[in-house]
Backbone atoms as SQL, in Angstrom:
CREATE TABLE atoms (id INTEGER PRIMARY KEY, chain TEXT, resi INTEGER, resn TEXT, atom TEXT, x REAL, y REAL, z REAL);
INSERT INTO atoms VALUES
  (1, 'A', 1, 'UNK', 'N', 14.989, 32.887, -2.675),
  (2, 'A', 1, 'UNK', 'CA', 15.504, 32.222, -1.489),
  (3, 'A', 1, 'UNK', 'C', 15.518, 30.700, -1.659),
  (4, 'A', 2, 'UNK', 'N', 14.364, 30.143, -1.960),
  (5, 'A', 2, 'UNK', 'CA', 14.229, 28.685, -1.998),
  (6, 'A', 2, 'UNK', 'C', 15.110, 28.054, -3.065),
  (7, 'A', 3, 'UNK', 'N', 15.166, 28.655, -4.247),
  (8, 'A', 3, 'UNK', 'CA', 16.006, 28.101, -5.308),
  (9, 'A', 3, 'UNK', 'C', 17.473, 28.140, -4.904),
  (10, 'A', 4, 'UNK', 'N', 17.908, 29.261, -4.347),
  (11, 'A', 4, 'UNK', 'CA', 19.291, 29.365, -3.889),
  (12, 'A', 4, 'UNK', 'C', 19.584, 28.340, -2.799),
  (13, 'A', 5, 'UNK', 'N', 18.679, 28.209, -1.845),
  (14, 'A', 5, 'UNK', 'CA', 18.885, 27.266, -0.740),
  (15, 'A', 5, 'UNK', 'C', 18.968, 25.836, -1.254),
  (16, 'A', 6, 'UNK', 'N', 18.106, 25.475, -2.185),
  (17, 'A', 6, 'UNK', 'CA', 18.138, 24.122, -2.747),
  (18, 'A', 6, 'UNK', 'C', 19.466, 23.864, -3.451),
  (19, 'A', 7, 'UNK', 'N', 19.937, 24.838, -4.197),
  (20, 'A', 7, 'UNK', 'CA', 21.223, 24.689, -4.892),
  (21, 'A', 7, 'UNK', 'C', 22.370, 24.544, -3.904),
  (22, 'A', 8, 'UNK', 'N', 22.381, 25.382, -2.881),
  (23, 'A', 8, 'UNK', 'CA', 23.450, 25.345, -1.884),
  (24, 'A', 8, 'UNK', 'C', 23.406, 24.037, -1.095),
  (25, 'A', 9, 'UNK', 'N', 22.226, 23.606, -0.690),
  (26, 'A', 9, 'UNK', 'CA', 22.097, 22.353, 0.063),
  (27, 'A', 9, 'UNK', 'C', 22.588, 21.177, -0.770),
  (28, 'A', 10, 'UNK', 'N', 22.227, 21.154, -2.039),
  (29, 'A', 10, 'UNK', 'CA', 22.695, 20.090, -2.921),
  (30, 'A', 10, 'UNK', 'C', 24.207, 20.102, -3.062),
  (31, 'A', 11, 'UNK', 'N', 24.764, 21.286, -3.222),
  (32, 'A', 11, 'UNK', 'CA', 26.213, 21.413, -3.352),
  (33, 'A', 11, 'UNK', 'C', 26.909, 20.942, -2.072),
  (34, 'A', 12, 'UNK', 'N', 26.419, 21.394, -0.918),
  (35, 'A', 12, 'UNK', 'CA', 27.020, 20.990, 0.355),
  (36, 'A', 12, 'UNK', 'C', 26.925, 19.481, 0.579),
  (37, 'A', 13, 'UNK', 'N', 25.819, 18.883, 0.159),
  (38, 'A', 13, 'UNK', 'CA', 25.627, 17.450, 0.396),
  (39, 'A', 13, 'UNK', 'C', 26.664, 16.598, -0.334),
  (40, 'A', 14, 'UNK', 'N', 27.319, 17.172, -1.327),
  (41, 'A', 14, 'UNK', 'CA', 28.349, 16.450, -2.074),
  (42, 'A', 14, 'UNK', 'C', 29.767, 16.885, -1.712),
  (43, 'A', 15, 'UNK', 'N', 29.905, 17.765, -0.728),
  (44, 'A', 15, 'UNK', 'CA', 31.234, 18.270, -0.373),
  (45, 'A', 15, 'UNK', 'C', 31.924, 17.308, 0.598),
  (46, 'A', 16, 'UNK', 'N', 33.197, 16.998, 0.365),
  (47, 'A', 16, 'UNK', 'CA', 33.893, 16.034, 1.227),
  (48, 'A', 16, 'UNK', 'C', 34.100, 16.483, 2.676),
  (49, 'A', 17, 'UNK', 'N', 33.999, 17.763, 2.967),
  (50, 'A', 17, 'UNK', 'CA', 34.175, 18.235, 4.343),
  (51, 'A', 17, 'UNK', 'C', 32.853, 18.358, 5.096),
  (52, 'A', 18, 'UNK', 'N', 31.762, 17.968, 4.451),
  (53, 'A', 18, 'UNK', 'CA', 30.428, 18.047, 5.055),
  (54, 'A', 18, 'UNK', 'C', 29.957, 16.639, 5.410),
  (55, 'A', 19, 'UNK', 'N', 29.585, 16.444, 6.672),
  (56, 'A', 19, 'UNK', 'CA', 29.157, 15.137, 7.166),
  (57, 'A', 19, 'UNK', 'C', 27.691, 14.850, 6.844),
  (58, 'A', 20, 'UNK', 'N', 26.849, 15.877, 6.887),
  (59, 'A', 20, 'UNK', 'CA', 25.414, 15.697, 6.666),
  (60, 'A', 20, 'UNK', 'C', 24.780, 17.048, 6.346),
  (61, 'A', 21, 'UNK', 'N', 23.621, 17.004, 5.699),
  (62, 'A', 21, 'UNK', 'CA', 22.828, 18.202, 5.407),
  (63, 'A', 21, 'UNK', 'C', 21.391, 17.900, 5.788),
  (64, 'A', 22, 'UNK', 'N', 20.769, 18.779, 6.572),
  (65, 'A', 22, 'UNK', 'CA', 19.372, 18.622, 6.968),
  (66, 'A', 22, 'UNK', 'C', 18.552, 19.667, 6.217),
  (67, 'A', 23, 'UNK', 'N', 18.075, 19.275, 5.046),
  (68, 'A', 23, 'UNK', 'CA', 17.281, 20.170, 4.196),
  (69, 'A', 23, 'UNK', 'C', 16.214, 19.331, 3.501),
  (70, 'A', 24, 'UNK', 'N', 14.939, 19.502, 3.854),
  (71, 'A', 24, 'UNK', 'CA', 13.890, 18.643, 3.307),
  (72, 'A', 24, 'UNK', 'C', 13.697, 18.755, 1.801),
  (73, 'A', 25, 'UNK', 'N', 14.289, 19.748, 1.174),
  (74, 'A', 25, 'UNK', 'CA', 14.202, 19.877, -0.274),
  (75, 'A', 25, 'UNK', 'C', 15.105, 18.919, -1.027),
  (76, 'A', 26, 'UNK', 'N', 16.018, 18.264, -0.322),
  (77, 'A', 26, 'UNK', 'CA', 16.886, 17.282, -0.971),
  (78, 'A', 26, 'UNK', 'C', 16.132, 15.971, -1.158),
  (79, 'A', 27, 'UNK', 'N', 16.223, 15.360, -2.326),
  (80, 'A', 27, 'UNK', 'CA', 15.537, 14.081, -2.543),
  (81, 'A', 27, 'UNK', 'C', 15.931, 13.012, -1.527),
  (82, 'A', 28, 'UNK', 'N', 17.143, 13.075, -1.004),
  (83, 'A', 28, 'UNK', 'CA', 17.619, 12.084, -0.036),
  (84, 'A', 28, 'UNK', 'C', 17.134, 12.345, 1.392),
  (85, 'A', 29, 'UNK', 'N', 16.532, 13.495, 1.646),
  (86, 'A', 29, 'UNK', 'CA', 16.090, 13.839, 2.998),
  (87, 'A', 29, 'UNK', 'C', 14.874, 13.007, 3.400),
  (88, 'A', 30, 'UNK', 'N', 14.857, 12.561, 4.657),
  (89, 'A', 30, 'UNK', 'CA', 13.754, 11.719, 5.143),
  (90, 'A', 30, 'UNK', 'C', 12.402, 12.437, 5.098),
  (91, 'A', 31, 'UNK', 'N', 12.405, 13.766, 5.078),
  (92, 'A', 31, 'UNK', 'CA', 11.158, 14.539, 5.049),
  (93, 'A', 31, 'UNK', 'C', 10.820, 15.110, 3.674),
  (94, 'A', 32, 'UNK', 'N', 11.492, 14.632, 2.636),
  (95, 'A', 32, 'UNK', 'CA', 11.290, 15.186, 1.303),
  (96, 'A', 32, 'UNK', 'C', 9.854, 15.024, 0.809),
  (97, 'A', 33, 'UNK', 'N', 9.245, 13.875, 1.037),
  (98, 'A', 33, 'UNK', 'CA', 7.865, 13.662, 0.581),
  (99, 'A', 33, 'UNK', 'C', 6.907, 14.618, 1.287),
  (100, 'A', 34, 'UNK', 'N', 7.115, 14.834, 2.585),
  (101, 'A', 34, 'UNK', 'CA', 6.269, 15.771, 3.328),
  (102, 'A', 34, 'UNK', 'C', 6.476, 17.195, 2.830),
  (103, 'A', 35, 'UNK', 'N', 7.718, 17.561, 2.545),
  (104, 'A', 35, 'UNK', 'CA', 8.003, 18.896, 2.025),
  (105, 'A', 35, 'UNK', 'C', 7.278, 19.119, 0.712),
  (106, 'A', 36, 'UNK', 'N', 7.327, 18.144, -0.172),
  (107, 'A', 36, 'UNK', 'CA', 6.654, 18.279, -1.472),
  (108, 'A', 36, 'UNK', 'C', 5.142, 18.397, -1.299),
  (109, 'A', 37, 'UNK', 'N', 4.602, 17.684, -0.319),
  (110, 'A', 37, 'UNK', 'CA', 3.161, 17.712, -0.085),
  (111, 'A', 37, 'UNK', 'C', 2.707, 19.040, 0.519),
  (112, 'A', 38, 'UNK', 'N', 3.422, 19.518, 1.542),
  (113, 'A', 38, 'UNK', 'CA', 2.975, 20.690, 2.288),
  (114, 'A', 38, 'UNK', 'C', 3.600, 22.013, 1.852),
  (115, 'A', 39, 'UNK', 'N', 4.733, 21.955, 1.191),
  (116, 'A', 39, 'UNK', 'CA', 5.413, 23.175, 0.719),
  (117, 'A', 39, 'UNK', 'C', 5.907, 22.961, -0.709),
  (118, 'A', 40, 'UNK', 'N', 4.990, 22.769, -1.633),
  (119, 'A', 40, 'UNK', 'CA', 5.398, 22.411, -2.999),
  (120, 'A', 40, 'UNK', 'C', 6.216, 23.478, -3.721),
  (121, 'A', 41, 'UNK', 'N', 6.203, 24.703, -3.231),
  (122, 'A', 41, 'UNK', 'CA', 6.960, 25.754, -3.914),
  (123, 'A', 41, 'UNK', 'C', 8.389, 25.887, -3.394),
  (124, 'A', 42, 'UNK', 'N', 8.764, 25.072, -2.448),
  (125, 'A', 42, 'UNK', 'CA', 10.134, 25.100, -1.955),
  (126, 'A', 42, 'UNK', 'C', 10.224, 24.797, -0.482),
  (127, 'A', 43, 'UNK', 'N', 11.406, 24.380, -0.075),
  (128, 'A', 43, 'UNK', 'CA', 11.630, 23.946, 1.306),
  (129, 'A', 43, 'UNK', 'C', 12.137, 25.062, 2.208),
  (130, 'A', 44, 'UNK', 'N', 12.107, 26.281, 1.735),
  (131, 'A', 44, 'UNK', 'CA', 12.563, 27.394, 2.556),
  (132, 'A', 44, 'UNK', 'C', 14.034, 27.684, 2.356),
  (133, 'A', 45, 'UNK', 'N', 14.519, 28.659, 3.097),
  (134, 'A', 45, 'UNK', 'CA', 15.892, 29.127, 2.907),
  (135, 'A', 45, 'UNK', 'C', 16.795, 28.855, 4.100),
  (136, 'A', 46, 'UNK', 'N', 16.272, 28.242, 5.155),
  (137, 'A', 46, 'UNK', 'CA', 17.054, 28.002, 6.365),
  (138, 'A', 46, 'UNK', 'C', 17.263, 26.500, 6.531),
  (139, 'A', 47, 'UNK', 'N', 18.510, 26.111, 6.760),
  (140, 'A', 47, 'UNK', 'CA', 18.797, 24.700, 6.999),
  (141, 'A', 47, 'UNK', 'C', 20.108, 24.565, 7.765),
  (142, 'A', 48, 'UNK', 'N', 20.367, 23.345, 8.221),
  (143, 'A', 48, 'UNK', 'CA', 21.595, 23.069, 8.957),
  (144, 'A', 48, 'UNK', 'C', 22.411, 22.018, 8.224),
  (145, 'A', 49, 'UNK', 'N', 23.692, 22.021, 8.538),
  (146, 'A', 49, 'UNK', 'CA', 24.573, 20.969, 8.045),
  (147, 'A', 49, 'UNK', 'C', 25.665, 20.739, 9.075),
  (148, 'A', 50, 'UNK', 'N', 26.321, 19.591, 8.955),
  (149, 'A', 50, 'UNK', 'CA', 27.384, 19.246, 9.886),
  (150, 'A', 50, 'UNK', 'C', 28.734, 19.219, 9.206),
  (151, 'A', 51, 'UNK', 'N', 29.699, 19.841, 9.843),
  (152, 'A', 51, 'UNK', 'CA', 31.064, 19.863, 9.323),
  (153, 'A', 51, 'UNK', 'C', 31.879, 18.727, 9.919),
  (154, 'A', 52, 'UNK', 'N', 32.616, 18.036, 9.076),
  (155, 'A', 52, 'UNK', 'CA', 33.594, 17.087, 9.590),
  (156, 'A', 52, 'UNK', 'C', 34.652, 17.931, 10.304),
  (157, 'A', 53, 'UNK', 'N', 35.026, 17.528, 11.480),
  (158, 'A', 53, 'UNK', 'CA', 35.994, 18.315, 12.246),
  (159, 'A', 53, 'UNK', 'C', 35.382, 18.940, 13.480),
  (160, 'A', 54, 'UNK', 'N', 34.052, 18.850, 13.615),
  (161, 'A', 54, 'UNK', 'CA', 33.388, 19.262, 14.843),
  (162, 'A', 54, 'UNK', 'C', 33.446, 20.735, 15.180),
  (163, 'A', 55, 'UNK', 'N', 33.536, 20.996, 16.464),
  (164, 'A', 55, 'UNK', 'CA', 33.426, 22.343, 17.023),
  (165, 'A', 55, 'UNK', 'C', 34.430, 23.315, 16.413),
  (166, 'A', 56, 'UNK', 'N', 35.698, 22.956, 16.435),
  (167, 'A', 56, 'UNK', 'CA', 36.737, 23.864, 15.927),
  (168, 'A', 56, 'UNK', 'C', 36.536, 24.159, 14.449),
  (169, 'A', 57, 'UNK', 'N', 36.140, 23.155, 13.687),
  (170, 'A', 57, 'UNK', 'CA', 35.877, 23.371, 12.260),
  (171, 'A', 57, 'UNK', 'C', 34.725, 24.346, 12.076),
  (172, 'A', 58, 'UNK', 'N', 33.691, 24.220, 12.907),
  (173, 'A', 58, 'UNK', 'CA', 32.545, 25.128, 12.820),
  (174, 'A', 58, 'UNK', 'C', 32.921, 26.564, 13.097),
  (175, 'A', 59, 'UNK', 'N', 33.727, 26.771, 14.124),
  (176, 'A', 59, 'UNK', 'CA', 34.168, 28.126, 14.473),
  (177, 'A', 59, 'UNK', 'C', 35.023, 28.710, 13.354),
  (178, 'A', 60, 'UNK', 'N', 35.996, 27.939, 12.861),
  (179, 'A', 60, 'UNK', 'CA', 36.875, 28.416, 11.780),
  (180, 'A', 60, 'UNK', 'C', 36.083, 28.722, 10.515),
  (181, 'A', 61, 'UNK', 'N', 35.139, 27.854, 10.196),
  (182, 'A', 61, 'UNK', 'CA', 34.335, 28.026, 8.991),
  (183, 'A', 61, 'UNK', 'C', 33.573, 29.345, 9.034),
  (184, 'A', 62, 'UNK', 'N', 32.877, 29.597, 10.131),
  (185, 'A', 62, 'UNK', 'CA', 32.087, 30.827, 10.253),
  (186, 'A', 62, 'UNK', 'C', 32.992, 32.055, 10.181),
  (187, 'A', 63, 'UNK', 'N', 34.130, 31.992, 10.850),
  (188, 'A', 63, 'UNK', 'CA', 35.059, 33.124, 10.832),
  (189, 'A', 63, 'UNK', 'C', 35.633, 33.391, 9.445),
  (190, 'A', 64, 'UNK', 'N', 35.723, 32.362, 8.607),
  (191, 'A', 64, 'UNK', 'CA', 36.321, 32.503, 7.277),
  (192, 'A', 64, 'UNK', 'C', 35.349, 33.031, 6.224),
  (193, 'A', 65, 'UNK', 'N', 34.058, 32.965, 6.495),
  (194, 'A', 65, 'UNK', 'CA', 33.082, 33.438, 5.511),
  (195, 'A', 65, 'UNK', 'C', 33.186, 34.946, 5.320),
  (196, 'A', 66, 'UNK', 'N', 32.990, 35.392, 4.096),
  (197, 'A', 66, 'UNK', 'CA', 33.093, 36.817, 3.771),
  (198, 'A', 66, 'UNK', 'C', 31.765, 37.417, 3.321),
  (199, 'A', 67, 'UNK', 'N', 31.003, 36.687, 2.534),
  (200, 'A', 67, 'UNK', 'CA', 29.712, 37.171, 2.039),
  (201, 'A', 67, 'UNK', 'C', 28.627, 37.057, 3.117),
  (202, 'A', 68, 'UNK', 'N', 28.657, 35.972, 3.860),
  (203, 'A', 68, 'UNK', 'CA', 27.654, 35.703, 4.892),
  (204, 'A', 68, 'UNK', 'C', 27.848, 36.623, 6.090),
  (205, 'A', 69, 'UNK', 'N', 26.746, 37.065, 6.679),
  (206, 'A', 69, 'UNK', 'CA', 26.792, 37.803, 7.939),
  (207, 'A', 69, 'UNK', 'C', 26.647, 36.808, 9.081),
  (208, 'A', 70, 'UNK', 'N', 27.420, 36.984, 10.139),
  (209, 'A', 70, 'UNK', 'CA', 27.383, 36.096, 11.298),
  (210, 'A', 70, 'UNK', 'C', 26.340, 36.630, 12.275),
  (211, 'A', 71, 'UNK', 'N', 25.095, 36.187, 12.086),
  (212, 'A', 71, 'UNK', 'CA', 23.963, 36.669, 12.882),
  (213, 'A', 71, 'UNK', 'C', 23.026, 35.527, 13.231),
  (214, 'A', 72, 'UNK', 'N', 22.283, 35.694, 14.310),
  (215, 'A', 72, 'UNK', 'CA', 21.304, 34.687, 14.720),
  (216, 'A', 72, 'UNK', 'C', 19.966, 34.857, 14.010),
  (217, 'A', 73, 'UNK', 'N', 19.782, 35.922, 13.268),
  (218, 'A', 73, 'UNK', 'CA', 18.530, 36.142, 12.530),
  (219, 'A', 73, 'UNK', 'C', 18.343, 35.039, 11.494),
  (220, 'A', 74, 'UNK', 'N', 17.136, 34.882, 11.017),
  (221, 'A', 74, 'UNK', 'CA', 16.881, 33.967, 9.899),
  (222, 'A', 74, 'UNK', 'C', 15.878, 34.612, 8.957),
  (223, 'A', 75, 'UNK', 'N', 15.900, 34.182, 7.721),
  (224, 'A', 75, 'UNK', 'CA', 14.902, 34.622, 6.763),
  (225, 'A', 75, 'UNK', 'C', 15.133, 35.998, 6.173),
  (226, 'A', 76, 'UNK', 'N', 16.328, 36.531, 6.285),
  (227, 'A', 76, 'UNK', 'CA', 16.649, 37.832, 5.710),
  (228, 'A', 76, 'UNK', 'C', 16.897, 37.668, 4.211),
  (229, 'A', 77, 'UNK', 'N', 17.015, 38.777, 3.496),
  (230, 'A', 77, 'UNK', 'CA', 17.333, 38.697, 2.069),
  (231, 'A', 77, 'UNK', 'C', 18.827, 38.505, 1.847),
  (232, 'A', 78, 'UNK', 'N', 19.634, 38.693, 2.895),
  (233, 'A', 78, 'UNK', 'CA', 21.068, 38.439, 2.779),
  (234, 'A', 78, 'UNK', 'C', 21.390, 37.116, 3.463),
  (235, 'A', 79, 'UNK', 'N', 22.461, 36.496, 3.030),
  (236, 'A', 79, 'UNK', 'CA', 22.841, 35.206, 3.588),
  (237, 'A', 79, 'UNK', 'C', 23.442, 35.370, 4.978),
  (238, 'A', 80, 'UNK', 'N', 22.994, 34.512, 5.885),
  (239, 'A', 80, 'UNK', 'CA', 23.396, 34.561, 7.289),
  (240, 'A', 80, 'UNK', 'C', 23.922, 33.195, 7.717),
  (241, 'A', 81, 'UNK', 'N', 24.802, 33.200, 8.702),
  (242, 'A', 81, 'UNK', 'CA', 25.365, 31.956, 9.220),
  (243, 'A', 81, 'UNK', 'C', 25.520, 32.057, 10.726),
  (244, 'A', 82, 'UNK', 'N', 25.383, 30.913, 11.389),
  (245, 'A', 82, 'UNK', 'CA', 25.671, 30.858, 12.822),
  (246, 'A', 82, 'UNK', 'C', 26.128, 29.445, 13.174),
  (247, 'A', 83, 'UNK', 'N', 27.029, 29.373, 14.128),
  (248, 'A', 83, 'UNK', 'CA', 27.483, 28.107, 14.703),
  (249, 'A', 83, 'UNK', 'C', 26.881, 28.062, 16.112),
  (250, 'A', 84, 'UNK', 'N', 25.714, 27.428, 16.261),
  (251, 'A', 84, 'UNK', 'CA', 24.982, 27.487, 17.533),
  (252, 'A', 84, 'UNK', 'C', 25.779, 27.038, 18.756),
  (253, 'A', 85, 'UNK', 'N', 26.617, 26.019, 18.608),
  (254, 'A', 85, 'UNK', 'CA', 27.349, 25.499, 19.772),
  (255, 'A', 85, 'UNK', 'C', 28.285, 26.535, 20.388),
  (256, 'A', 86, 'UNK', 'N', 28.766, 27.474, 19.575),
  (257, 'A', 86, 'UNK', 'CA', 29.688, 28.484, 20.109),
  (258, 'A', 86, 'UNK', 'C', 29.017, 29.834, 20.334),
  (259, 'A', 87, 'UNK', 'N', 27.716, 29.912, 20.058),
  (260, 'A', 87, 'UNK', 'CA', 27.020, 31.196, 20.205),
  (261, 'A', 87, 'UNK', 'C', 25.717, 31.023, 20.975),
  (262, 'A', 88, 'UNK', 'N', 24.631, 30.835, 20.290),
  (263, 'A', 88, 'UNK', 'CA', 23.300, 30.829, 20.905),
  (264, 'A', 88, 'UNK', 'C', 23.089, 29.720, 21.931),
  (265, 'A', 89, 'UNK', 'N', 23.806, 28.607, 21.808),
  (266, 'A', 89, 'UNK', 'CA', 23.619, 27.467, 22.709),
  (267, 'A', 89, 'UNK', 'C', 24.849, 27.198, 23.581),
  (268, 'A', 90, 'UNK', 'N', 25.789, 28.114, 23.637),
  (269, 'A', 90, 'UNK', 'CA', 27.056, 27.867, 24.336),
  (270, 'A', 90, 'UNK', 'C', 26.886, 27.613, 25.833),
  (271, 'A', 91, 'UNK', 'N', 25.818, 28.109, 26.444),
  (272, 'A', 91, 'UNK', 'CA', 25.622, 27.927, 27.883),
  (273, 'A', 91, 'UNK', 'C', 25.117, 26.530, 28.232),
  (274, 'A', 92, 'UNK', 'N', 24.701, 25.752, 27.254),
  (275, 'A', 92, 'UNK', 'CA', 24.187, 24.404, 27.500),
  (276, 'A', 92, 'UNK', 'C', 25.323, 23.397, 27.625),
  (277, 'A', 93, 'UNK', 'N', 25.034, 22.281, 28.284),
  (278, 'A', 93, 'UNK', 'CA', 26.012, 21.191, 28.337),
  (279, 'A', 93, 'UNK', 'C', 26.099, 20.564, 26.947),
  (280, 'A', 94, 'UNK', 'N', 27.143, 19.778, 26.719),
  (281, 'A', 94, 'UNK', 'CA', 27.291, 19.125, 25.420),
  (282, 'A', 94, 'UNK', 'C', 26.085, 18.242, 25.111),
  (283, 'A', 95, 'UNK', 'N', 25.594, 17.533, 26.117),
  (284, 'A', 95, 'UNK', 'CA', 24.429, 16.662, 25.934),
  (285, 'A', 95, 'UNK', 'C', 23.188, 17.482, 25.569),
  (286, 'A', 96, 'UNK', 'N', 22.989, 18.597, 26.248),
  (287, 'A', 96, 'UNK', 'CA', 21.840, 19.460, 25.954),
  (288, 'A', 96, 'UNK', 'C', 21.939, 20.050, 24.546),
  (289, 'A', 97, 'UNK', 'N', 23.144, 20.419, 24.135),
  (290, 'A', 97, 'UNK', 'CA', 23.332, 20.954, 22.781),
  (291, 'A', 97, 'UNK', 'C', 22.907, 19.934, 21.734),
  (292, 'A', 98, 'UNK', 'N', 23.354, 18.701, 21.905),
  (293, 'A', 98, 'UNK', 'CA', 23.006, 17.650, 20.945),
  (294, 'A', 98, 'UNK', 'C', 21.497, 17.432, 20.924),
  (295, 'A', 99, 'UNK', 'N', 20.873, 17.367, 22.096),
  (296, 'A', 99, 'UNK', 'CA', 19.423, 17.182, 22.167),
  (297, 'A', 99, 'UNK', 'C', 18.665, 18.331, 21.511),
  (298, 'A', 100, 'UNK', 'N', 19.250, 19.528, 21.561),
  (299, 'A', 100, 'UNK', 'CA', 18.615, 20.711, 20.966),
  (300, 'A', 100, 'UNK', 'C', 18.922, 20.852, 19.476),
  (301, 'A', 101, 'UNK', 'N', 19.684, 19.918, 18.928),
  (302, 'A', 101, 'UNK', 'CA', 20.040, 20.007, 17.514),
  (303, 'A', 101, 'UNK', 'C', 21.170, 20.978, 17.240),
  (304, 'A', 102, 'UNK', 'N', 21.960, 21.270, 18.262),
  (305, 'A', 102, 'UNK', 'CA', 23.067, 22.223, 18.134),
  (306, 'A', 102, 'UNK', 'C', 24.378, 21.558, 18.519),
  (307, 'A', 103, 'UNK', 'N', 24.607, 20.380, 17.949),
  (308, 'A', 103, 'UNK', 'CA', 25.840, 19.660, 18.230),
  (309, 'A', 103, 'UNK', 'C', 27.067, 20.446, 17.799),
  (310, 'A', 104, 'UNK', 'N', 28.245, 19.967, 18.165),
  (311, 'A', 104, 'UNK', 'CA', 29.469, 20.714, 17.891),
  (312, 'A', 104, 'UNK', 'C', 29.753, 20.932, 16.409),
  (313, 'A', 105, 'UNK', 'N', 29.228, 20.070, 15.564),
  (314, 'A', 105, 'UNK', 'CA', 29.483, 20.174, 14.120),
  (315, 'A', 105, 'UNK', 'C', 28.415, 20.960, 13.365),
  (316, 'A', 106, 'UNK', 'N', 27.349, 21.356, 14.045),
  (317, 'A', 106, 'UNK', 'CA', 26.195, 21.971, 13.380),
  (318, 'A', 106, 'UNK', 'C', 26.432, 23.430, 13.005),
  (319, 'A', 107, 'UNK', 'N', 26.121, 23.742, 11.755),
  (320, 'A', 107, 'UNK', 'CA', 26.145, 25.113, 11.243),
  (321, 'A', 107, 'UNK', 'C', 24.763, 25.388, 10.669),
  (322, 'A', 108, 'UNK', 'N', 24.201, 26.549, 10.996),
  (323, 'A', 108, 'UNK', 'CA', 22.890, 26.931, 10.442),
  (324, 'A', 108, 'UNK', 'C', 23.100, 28.034, 9.413),
  (325, 'A', 109, 'UNK', 'N', 22.511, 27.826, 8.250),
  (326, 'A', 109, 'UNK', 'CA', 22.558, 28.817, 7.180),
  (327, 'A', 109, 'UNK', 'C', 21.167, 29.342, 6.895),
  (328, 'A', 110, 'UNK', 'N', 21.087, 30.610, 6.620),
  (329, 'A', 110, 'UNK', 'CA', 19.882, 31.239, 6.088),
  (330, 'A', 110, 'UNK', 'C', 20.334, 31.838, 4.757),
  (331, 'A', 111, 'UNK', 'N', 19.892, 31.236, 3.680),
  (332, 'A', 111, 'UNK', 'CA', 20.380, 31.608, 2.351),
  (333, 'A', 111, 'UNK', 'C', 19.597, 32.800, 1.816),
  (334, 'A', 112, 'UNK', 'N', 20.336, 33.778, 1.328),
  (335, 'A', 112, 'UNK', 'CA', 19.736, 35.005, 0.818),
  (336, 'A', 112, 'UNK', 'C', 19.530, 34.993, -0.683),
  (337, 'A', 113, 'UNK', 'N', 19.355, 36.189, -1.213),
  (338, 'A', 113, 'UNK', 'CA', 19.040, 36.326, -2.638),
  (339, 'A', 113, 'UNK', 'C', 20.252, 36.754, -3.471),
  (340, 'A', 114, 'UNK', 'N', 21.448, 36.704, -2.888),
  (341, 'A', 114, 'UNK', 'CA', 22.640, 36.991, -3.665),
  (342, 'A', 114, 'UNK', 'C', 22.754, 35.968, -4.803),
  (343, 'A', 115, 'UNK', 'N', 23.627, 36.235, -5.747),
  (344, 'A', 115, 'UNK', 'CA', 23.869, 35.273, -6.822),
  (345, 'A', 115, 'UNK', 'C', 24.363, 33.970, -6.201),
  (346, 'A', 116, 'UNK', 'N', 23.749, 32.856, -6.582),
  (347, 'A', 116, 'UNK', 'CA', 24.083, 31.570, -5.972),
  (348, 'A', 116, 'UNK', 'C', 25.547, 31.207, -6.199),
  (349, 'A', 117, 'UNK', 'N', 26.128, 31.632, -7.308),
  (350, 'A', 117, 'UNK', 'CA', 27.544, 31.347, -7.551),
  (351, 'A', 117, 'UNK', 'C', 28.432, 32.063, -6.536),
  (352, 'A', 118, 'UNK', 'N', 28.043, 33.264, -6.138),
  (353, 'A', 118, 'UNK', 'CA', 28.790, 33.996, -5.112),
  (354, 'A', 118, 'UNK', 'C', 28.654, 33.316, -3.751),
  (355, 'A', 119, 'UNK', 'N', 27.462, 32.818, -3.457),
  (356, 'A', 119, 'UNK', 'CA', 27.222, 32.117, -2.192),
  (357, 'A', 119, 'UNK', 'C', 28.100, 30.867, -2.123),
  (358, 'A', 120, 'UNK', 'N', 28.058, 30.066, -3.175),
  (359, 'A', 120, 'UNK', 'CA', 28.841, 28.829, -3.209),
  (360, 'A', 120, 'UNK', 'C', 30.338, 29.129, -3.153),
  (361, 'A', 121, 'UNK', 'N', 30.780, 30.155, -3.856),
  (362, 'A', 121, 'UNK', 'CA', 32.204, 30.518, -3.832),
  (363, 'A', 121, 'UNK', 'C', 32.647, 30.878, -2.419),
  (364, 'A', 122, 'UNK', 'N', 31.812, 31.593, -1.680),
  (365, 'A', 122, 'UNK', 'CA', 32.161, 31.951, -0.313),
  (366, 'A', 122, 'UNK', 'C', 32.217, 30.711, 0.571),
  (367, 'A', 123, 'UNK', 'N', 31.250, 29.829, 0.419),
  (368, 'A', 123, 'UNK', 'CA', 31.259, 28.592, 1.197),
  (369, 'A', 123, 'UNK', 'C', 32.502, 27.763, 0.872),
  (370, 'A', 124, 'UNK', 'N', 32.841, 27.682, -0.400),
  (371, 'A', 124, 'UNK', 'CA', 34.008, 26.901, -0.822),
  (372, 'A', 124, 'UNK', 'C', 35.298, 27.448, -0.225),
  (373, 'A', 125, 'UNK', 'N', 35.468, 28.770, -0.292),
  (374, 'A', 125, 'UNK', 'CA', 36.710, 29.330, 0.251),
  (375, 'A', 125, 'UNK', 'C', 36.777, 29.148, 1.765),
  (376, 'A', 126, 'UNK', 'N', 35.643, 29.214, 2.452),
  (377, 'A', 126, 'UNK', 'CA', 35.639, 29.002, 3.905),
  (378, 'A', 126, 'UNK', 'C', 35.900, 27.535, 4.248),
  (379, 'A', 127, 'UNK', 'N', 35.311, 26.627, 3.482),
  (380, 'A', 127, 'UNK', 'CA', 35.545, 25.201, 3.720),
  (381, 'A', 127, 'UNK', 'C', 37.003, 24.827, 3.480),
  (382, 'A', 128, 'UNK', 'N', 37.650, 25.518, 2.570),
  (383, 'A', 128, 'UNK', 'CA', 39.062, 25.220, 2.292),
  (384, 'A', 128, 'UNK', 'C', 39.958, 25.570, 3.479),
  (385, 'A', 129, 'UNK', 'N', 39.439, 26.335, 4.422),
  (386, 'A', 129, 'UNK', 'CA', 40.223, 26.767, 5.581),
  (387, 'A', 129, 'UNK', 'C', 39.982, 25.920, 6.828),
  (388, 'A', 130, 'UNK', 'N', 39.132, 24.912, 6.711),
  (389, 'A', 130, 'UNK', 'CA', 38.879, 24.030, 7.863),
  (390, 'A', 130, 'UNK', 'C', 39.422, 22.634, 7.609);
């Protein structure tokens, strides 16, 4: 999980359609030193990132994924995705969503144990559609 998540987070952080990645395993993350201190074996498999294009891009991206399951669960052995603003947090106001970390551009991934090349390929094909 952790190795796959680190690879995917690094790949996303360099993608032109991605505005930001919140993953403490990235050297550029503000919490990287704390992650290394308290979780030296890895930063986990769940993280968020922001898509350029906001809400509509998030919805299209999730709908375009093929390998990922669109579920609110986290920590499974299979890769999962959710766009909180259009699902779990949709009843909140826009201001409340942002305060809760579920802004219109936010996508949450739970990276599984599939081959990392398959995970990245699925993300790439979905990003090409937004």
